[in-house]
Residue, then its C-alpha position, 0 to 999 in steps of 0.5 A: m886460572e881455575y876450572v873443574v874437570v869431570a873424569f870418567r873411565s869411559r870415553a863414550h860416557t865422557v863424550g855423552f856427558y859433554e853432549r848432554i851438558k852442552n845441550a843444556g846450555i852449559r859451557a864445556e869442552i873435552v880435554n885431556t885428563p890431567k895426569e896429576a888426577g891419575v884416573g879416567c880414560g884420558l879424556s875429561v869434561k872441563v867446566d867453569r868453577g861457577s858451574f860446579a853445582l850444576i855439573k855435580r847434579a848432572v852427574g848424579i842424574a846421569r848415573l854413569n857408572s864410569f864416573a871417576g871424580f871431580f878435580l879442581v885445576k888451578e894454574v899458578a905461576g906456570r904450574r898446574i895444581v890438581t886436587t880432588i873435590 
């Protein structure tokens, strides 16, 4: 399993960004930020890896100063591997 997490340093920005992309028809959910990422407010937006290009553009357009980064999360044999993308 593989997905992208969009982390922010503000819970309000996390929820606002989630609402914005949901309204645009992009499948997403609010999740706990993986501790391996070591950033953010504790909440992040989870999206499919295939939506990454759209999400990256949406973050740029939103210009949210609390944006903390994109993280690729892979779950392999019961282990979670988190890398910055």
